[in-house]
C-alpha positions, 0 to 999 in steps of 0.5 A, spaced: 481 443 477 477 449 476 478 455 481 473 458 485 472 464 481 471 460 475 465 457 478 462 464 480 464 468 473 459 473 475 461 475 481 469 475 479 466 480 473 463 484 478 469 485 482 473 486 476 468 492 475 469 495 482 476 494 481 477 498 475 473 503 477 477 504 483 484 504 479 481 510 475 482 518 476 475 519 474 469 516 472 469 512 465 464 510 460 461 503 460 465 502 453 471 503 456 470 498 462 468 493 456 475 494 453 479 494 458 477 488 462 475 484 455 468 483 457 461 484 453 458 490 453 452 488 454 455 484 460 458 491 463 451 494 462 447 489 467 453 488 472 453 496 472 445 496 473 446 491 479 451 496 482 447 502 481 441 499 484 445 497 490 449 504 491 456 501 489 456 505 482 454 512 480 451 513 474 452 521 470 448 520 465 449 527 462 456 525 461 455 517 460 460 515 465 460 511 471 464 512 478 464 509 485 458 510 489 457 511 497 456 503 498 463 503 495 466 508 500 462 504 506 466 499 504 473 503 505 470 505 512 469 498 514 475 496 511 479 501 516 474 499 522 476 492 522 483 493 521 485 487 517 492 489 516 494 489 524 490 483 524 493 479 519 500 482 520 500 481 527 502 473 527 507 475 521 510 479 525 510 475 531 513 469 527 518 474 524 520 476 531 521 468 533 526 467 527 530 473 528 530 474 535 529 482 534 523 487 534 519 487 529 513 492 526 508 493 521 507 500 519 502 504 514 503 511 511 498 517 513 500 523 510 508 524 511 508 520 517 508 513 518 503 509 523 505 503 527 499 498 527 502 492 530 509 491 533 513 485 537 518 486 541 523 480 542 525 477 548 532 481 551 531 486 546 530 494 548 524 497 548 523 502 542 519 508 540 516 504 535 509 502 538 502 501 536 499 507 535 506 511 534 507 516 529 514 518 526 516 522 520 516 518 514 523 520 511 526 519 517 525 512 518 526 505 514 519 503 513 517 510 511 523 510 506 521 503 503 514 505 502 516 512 499 520 508 494 515 505 491 511 511 490 512 515 484 516 521 484 510 526 483 506 522 489 512 523 493 513 531 491 505 532 493 506 529 500 513 534 501 511 540 499 512 547 504 516 549 509 517 544 515 516 537 512 523 535 514 523 534 521 529 531 525 529 526 530 536 526 532 542 529 530 544 524 525 539 527 520 540 525 513 534 528 509 533 535 509 530 537 502 526 534 497 533 533 493 536 529 498 530 525 499 530 523 492 537 521 492 535 517 498 529 513 495 533 512 489 538 509 493 533 505 497 530 502 490 537 500 488 538 496 494 531 493 495 529 495 502 529 501 506 534 502 512 535 507 517 541 507 522 540 511 529 536 516 525 530 515 530 533 513 536 541 512 538 544 505 537 537 503 534 538 501 526 532 498 522 531 495 515 524 495 512 520 493 506 514 495 503 507 491 502 504 492 495 497 491 494 494 488 487 494 495 484 502 496 485 501 501 491 505 500 497 500 500 503 505 498 509 511 496 510 515 490 515 521 492 519 526 489 523 529 494 528 536 492 532 542 494 535 546 498 530 553 496 533 551 488 533 549 487 525 554 487 519 552 489 512 551 481 511 546 481 517 543 487 515 542 483 508 539 477 511 534 481 515 532 485 509 530 479 506 526 476 511 523 483 512 521 482 504 518 475 505 514 477 510 511 483 507 510 479 500 506 474 505 502 479 507 501 482 501 498 475 499 494 475 504 491 481 503 490 480 496 496 482 492 494 476 488 488 479 485 490 481 478 490 489 477 485 492 473 488 493 466 492 499 464 487 505 462 485 505 455 489 511 450 483 515 450 475 514 451 471 510 447 466 514 443 459 515 447 454 510 446 447 510 447 445 508 454 440 504 456 434 508 459 434 509 467 
């Protein structure tokens, strides 16, 4: 049976063009888009023309390049306004609490901090600092470490530049500089999940796994918090596996199953004559 997208190829190709433009560092030429997506150049021009008319794409005629337009930015603002991560993630977090009988949360990255967008407290478990709207330094949290570990070294270094970027929350401060942070991120990648033990609150530990979008970007993290003295290493790994399953489900729900744009071409295709505006 044909998929829904195969019955609407124009719609799919349009979204592929937008996704490709969104994945680039700057505007690109129509020939590059054609080559990257495997679409005829004539079809790419037709799609770009419609997107230009609707304001989703901007044409830079002097450079013969195309970039995202204001309407694309409006979609991003609308996405944030509707808060789909919290809406989709809330029931997943609730099921995680039902399964583990531990507190669970969903956090996003905001600069160097994490920001909790959905939390759920398990019955007979202590109230913890992780509540909706709370911000915490990413380097001191399992959710933050999980997301940072999914970023490139350059991205991490760009976030942690300057003085005072490693505040401590308890006396058990583990990361005080970028060298220590990268060492911790290496351990996080090797382990497969983020973990913090009493770095945020006494007697509380957390494991977390990142939610990865269709571009391979960490957009959130799912965490499970528990009393540190109650859980051994085997149970920690079991909780991490459950957090990973929940994170993967959330990733699929927000579109991680959509193929990412193809890697950027090694070099820009030679300029070509563009249709008259």
